[in-house]
N, C-alpha and C positions, 0 to 999 in steps of 0.2 A: 815668638814674634806675632803669632795669631792674636794673642790676647792684647799685645801692644797696639796692633792695628785696629782692633775693635775699640780700644780706648780712644785712639786718635779720631776714629770716625764719629764716636759719640761726642767728642769735644766739638767737632765741626757742626754736628746736628744741634747741640745745645746752643752754640753761638748763633746759628740761624734762627732758632726759636726765640732768642733774646733781642732780635731786631725790633726796634721800637715801632709800635703801631700808632704812636702819636705823631710820627713824621707827617709832614704836609704833602702826602702823595697826590691828593687832588690838585693842589696848587701847582705842583710840578708838572702833572699831566696837562693841566690847562695851558701852562706856558708852552710846553712842547707841541701840543695840538695846534696852537695858534701861531707858531713861529714860521719864519721863512724856511729855515733849516736848523737842525741841531748840530752844533759843533762840539765834539767831545775832546777832552785832553787829559793827560796824566803822564807822569814821568816813571820810567822803569816798568816794574810789574803792573803798577796802576795804569800805565799807558797802554799796556797790552789788553787790559780789561776794557779800557775806554774805547780801543779800536774794535773790540768784539761787540760792545754795546752799540757803537755807531753802525757797524755793518748789519746788525740785527734790526735796528730801527729802519735802515734803508730798505731792507728786504720785506718789511711789514708796513710800508705805506708812509713812512715819515723820512723825508730826505735828511741825510746826515753824513758828515765827514769827520774824520779824525785829524786833529791838528797837533803835531808834535810841538811841545812847548818851547823847545830850544830852536827848532826850525822856524817857529813863529817870529823869533827875533832876527831872522835873516830873510825876511820877505814873505814867508808863508802866511803871515797874519792877513795878507791880502784876500784870503779865502773868506774872511768874515765880512758879512753884509748887514745892512740895516734890516732889522727884524729877525736876526738870528738869535738863538739862545745858546749860551755856553753851559756845558755840563762838565764840571771839573772834578777829577778824582785825586784824592790824596789822603791816605790813612792818617798821617800825622797832622794834616791840615796846615803844615808850614813848609811844604816843598817850595824852595826858592823860585824855581822856574814857573810854577803855577801862579804864585803870587805876583810875579813879574808879568805874566800873561794877562792877568786881570788889569793891571795898570796900563799895559799897552793897548788892550782892547778898549778900555774906557777912554783912552786918549783919542781913539777914532770915533767910537760910538759911546758917548757918556752914559746913555740910558740902556745899554745892553743888559739883558737879564742873565743872571748867573744862578745856576743850580749846582750845588756841590754834594759830593758823597764822601764822607769822612768819618773816621773813628773818634775824633776829638770835637766835642760840642763847643768847647771854649776856644777853639783855634782861630787864628786870623782868617783862614779860608772860610770858616763858618760865618764869621762876623762880616766878611765882605760879600756874602752870598744873599741873594733875594730869598732863596729857599735852601736850607741846609738839611740834607737827609743824613741822619746819624745812624751808622751801622752798628754801633756798640763798640766799646773799648776792650774787646776780647784779646787775650794774650795769644800770640802765635804758637802753634804747636811744634815749631822747629825747636830742637833741643837747646839751641842757643838763644831762643826767644827773639830772633832777629829776622829770619827769612820770611817774607810775606807768604803766608799760608792761609790761616783763617781770615785775615783781612781781605785777601783777594777773592776768597770764596764769598764773603759777605758783599763785596762790591759787585760780583757777578750776579748774586741773587737780587740785589737792589736794582741792577740794570734790567734783569728779567721782569721784575715787578713793574717797572716803568714802561717797558715795551708792551707787556700784556695789557696793562690798564689803558695805555694809549691806543692800542689796537681796538679795544672795546669802545673807547671814546670816539674814534673816527669811523667806527662801523666797518672795519676792514674785513673783507670776505675772502673765501677760498678762491673765488674767481679772480679777484685782484691779486691774491698771492700767486696764482699760477702765471699771471702776466709778468711777474718779476722773477720767476723760476722756470725758465724755458726748458732746461735740461736737468738730468739727474733724477734720483729717486723722489725727492720732494716735489720737483716739478711735475713728474708723471702722476704722483699721488694726488696733488692738488688739482690737476686737470681732470682726472677721473672723478674725483669727489665733487668738483664744481659742476660737472655735467650730469650728476645723478638727479 
């Protein structure tokens, strides 16, 4: 089992190393930096990653909310405002609820900007996006080749890249970080370091 686990870890590492550096990271960061707020969405496991990305953005100076694509069809789309940017996650790029969300959002705000994170460059989601960030078309390490594993790792990494580059772009400081983290270890650490 030890050798099997080492092999699985290496596959995850290799997949991360294969993320394209030709992605338009600067364009995505510029859109996020200038938006009213970032609205993330995804279905299933991709939705859980989208929620994590959203909360990380909010804690680092960029207002963000997660919008469940199905709940959006039952009134929650009202969270979307003029000047917001949509960040949509789908490994296949053909998740029905995400594609429907695009149509519904554009029905309210025809010029809403869309950034997508997907494993399929030629997908409908990629084509519908202003900026498509391709995470690579790596095979899942699940023995069935089905369970989201490598794809969710890559989405998480892509989210981290966007968060960190946006923090740099807005000049987010430890002092500002501490204002958003009143309690806990990170809150205490950021307060101490911002007072040094």
